[in-house]
N, C-alpha and C positions, 0 to 999 in steps of 0.2 A: 504494500500500500504506500502511496505517496503522501507527502506532508506539505502543507501550505500554512502561511501566517496571515491572519486577518489583520489588515492595516486600516480598517475603517475607523471613524471617529467615535462611534458608540456601539454598545453591544447589539448583536443581531441574533435572531433565531433562524437556524438553518434546518428546514424539514428533512433534507436529504441526509443529514448527520444525526438523525434520531430526534429532531425537534429541540435539540439543546441550545442554550444560549451561548454564543461565542463572544468572548471579550476582546477588546482591542489588544493587539500584539500577541494574541494567543495562537499557538501552533496546533493545528489539528490534522488528523489523518483522514485522507479522502480516498475513495475508490480509484484505482489506477486508471480505469476507463473514463473517469470524470475529471481527472487532473487538469487537462487542457481547458475545460469549462471554467475552472477556478482561476488559473493563472492568466487567462486572456482578459480578465477583469482587473487590469493593472492598478486601478485606483482603490481596489477593495482587497485583493489577495496578492501575496508575494510567494514565489516558489521557495521552498526550503529543501525538499528532497524529491527528485523526480522518480517516477515509477520505474521499477526494474523490469516490468512487463514489456514485451515487444509488441503486444496487441494494440496499443493505443495509436491513434493517428497523430503523427508528429509533423505533418505538412511536407515531409520529404518523399514518402512513398506514395502519397495520394490516398484518397478514401477507398474503401472496398467497393468493388464493382460487381454487378450481377450480369451474367451472360444470358442473353435472350435467344431462344431458338424458335424456329417456325417461320411462317411467311409474314412479310410485312403487310400491313393494311394499306389499301389503296383507296383514297378518297377522291371523288370526282371534283374537278375544278369548278369553283363557283365564281360567277361574275357579279359585279355590283349592279343593283337595280338602276334602271334609267330614271333620271329625274322627271317628275311630272311636268307636263307642258300645259300652258294656258290655251284654252280654246277661244277663238273668237276674234 
């Protein structure tokens, strides 16, 4: 598990961490897969210890992708409606 420091100005309750109140300058343990979600909030959290897991997205390898198989859908081309004309 990774660790981050809360650098906000006043205590906050973090539901993901069991709903406990986190105090300013407190170091907490967060799930490895959620580490990036904390440290990207640079005005609220500060990195202390990165996760040891290789499973997290670090921006280098790219996000996981899903291979799709089968035929592609083909949709007919639609044209814009012609504007109404005045009679008379």
